[in-house]
N, C-alpha and C positions, 0 to 999 in steps of 0.2 A: 481483623475480622470485627472490629467495633467493640465498645465497652460491653461489660457483662450485663449492665442494667438494661442498655438498649437491646441486647439479645433476649433477655428475659421477658421484654415487653412483646417481643414477636418471636415466641417459641417455634412457630411453624417454619421459620427461617433458619433454625439451628442446623437441620440436615443439609440443606442446599449450601450453606456456608462451609460445612464440613466437606462436602464434595468439592467445592471450589478450592479449598486448602489443599485437599489431596491432589487435585488437578494440577495446582501450581507446583507442588512438590514433584510431581511426576514430570511435568513440562521441564523443569530445571534439570532433572537428570537425564533427559532425552537430548540435551544440546550436544551435537556432534563434536568429536575430538579435532576435526579438521579445523585449523585456525581461521580460515575464511568463513566457514559456515558457523563457527563459534561466535565470530564477531556479528554475523547476520542475525543469528537468533537472540544473542544478547542485546543487540540494538533494537530489534523488533519488540522485545519484551519491555524496552524503555519508552519507545515511541507510541506502541500500541498494545498494551498487555493483554487486553481482552481478546484481540484478534490472535495474538501469539498463543493463547491457551486453546482457542477454537481450533487452530490448525494442527495441534498436537494429535488430533483424532485422525489425521490423514496418513496414508502410507508414506514412507520415507522420500521416495522419489518426488511425489506430488507435493509433499509438505515442503521440501527444499525449494521446488520451482514457485510455489505460492509465496513463500518468505521472500525469496529474491525478488519476485515480481513486485510485491508490496513496497520493499525498500527502494527499488529503482524509481517507482512512481513517487514515492515519498521524497526522494532526493530531488526529482524534477519539480515537485510542488514546492520544495524549499527554496529553489532558485525563484520560483514564481512569487512566493511570499516576501522575499527579501527586497524591501523597497530601496535599499541603499545602492542596488546594483544599477548602473546606467542602462538605459534601454539598448543602446547600441552594443552593449555586451550581452545582455540578457537574451535578447531575441535570437542571436546565433547560437547560443548555448541550447536554448529550447529546441530549435529546429534541428540541431545536430546531435541531440541527446541520445537517440537511438543508435548512433555510431559510437559515442563515447563509452558505451557499456561493453564494447568489445576491446577497449583499451585497458589493460591491466594497470598502466601507470596514471591514468587520467583521474584527476580530483579537482575540487574547486572550493575555495574557501568562501563560505557564506553561511547564513542562518545563525542560530543561537543555541547554546547549550548542547543537548544531545543530537540536535539536527546539524550543528557545526561539526561535531565528531563524525557523524555519518558522511558529511561532504569531504571531510578532510581525509578520512579513511576509506573512500569510496572504492579504492583498489581491491578491498576485500569483496566487496559486492560484485565487482566485475570478475574477479577470479571465480567466485562461487557461480555466477552466471555461465561462464565458459565451461563449467564442468557439467552443466545441464544436458539432457538430451536435446538433439537438434529441433525436434518439434516444439518442445517448450521455448527454446531460444527464439524461434521464428514468431511465436505468439507474442512474447514479451517485447520483442523488437517492433512488431507491427503497431501494438497499442501504445508503446512508448512514442513512436514516430508520430502517430495520429494525434496523441495527447499534446506532444510538444508543438506541433503545428498549430493545434487549435488554440492553445494558450498564447502563442506568438500572435495569432490573428486578432486576439482581444486586447493586444497592446494598443492598437490604434482604433479599435471599434469599441464604442460605448455600449453598455447594456442599457437599453431604453425601453425595450418592450418585453412581454412575457416570452415571446419566441426567442428574443435575444438571450433571455435568462435561461431557457430551456436548452439553447444550443451551448451556452457556456457550460451549463451543468453536465451536458452530454460529454464535453471534453474533460471537464474536472472530476466526474464521478461516474457517468454513464459507462464510459470506456473501461473503468475499473471492473464494473459488474461483468461487461462483455468479456474482458480478458479472463476473469475468473471462470466464467462459464466455458470458454475455449480450452482453459487448462484442464478442467474437469472432463470435458469431452475428449481431449487428447489422451488422457489417462485411461479412457475407456470405462471409467467408473460411472458415467452418466451417458444417457442416450439422447439423441436429438428429438426435441418436441416441437410441435407447431409454434411458430412465433418466438422461438427461444431468444433470438437477438433482441427483439423488441421488449420481451419480458426482462431480459438482463439490463438493458438500458433503462428501463422503467424503474427497476429495483435501485440502480445507481442514482438516478434522479430523486427518488424518494428519500433516500439516505442523505443526499445533499441538503434537501429541504429541511429534514430533521435537524441536521447539523447547523443549519442557518438559524433556525428558531432557537436551538439550544445556546448558540452563542449569543443570540440577541437577549435572551433572558439572563444569562450569566455574565 
């Protein structure tokens, strides 16, 4: 929560920090006893703690679906980021990733640290995925298939124009926003609004740009 001196300089932040601390404690207590979901939530907390806290506000079924959805795309992105994987191996994995998630035994060694653990123990994610409702499974499979194909496309295609960059960001981030919206709609917690697909994609693109600028600064 930071040093006492830092907190005293910004006393208006004490209450939000206490709320965050309580949220973290509550989130840790809500990790399911199921070994596969336990791995999923524990891993999500390591790779994206903020997101892990946010989804604790969701109902159990939707929360599980969102957790598994993010980890599947995170695993796909781990394959994308590992430059040591030869192209002839990487491309088929990307294209077939939406099928691998149905295989309880599939795993692939790549990535580093917590991402390597995710890939080595991916059978936990697959097992948790197969326990989700069919509607959630179909949404996750569709987004994974489209993202994998898009990533594979940019193996041989250079990003040279703004349109190219927007297209790549659509695959890398826009589809995440679209998938999240579809999961929410499927849960019937949200209703369809005009241009919801465009808005979902735009949100993903915006977050990708923010991440790009953040990485450039840091």
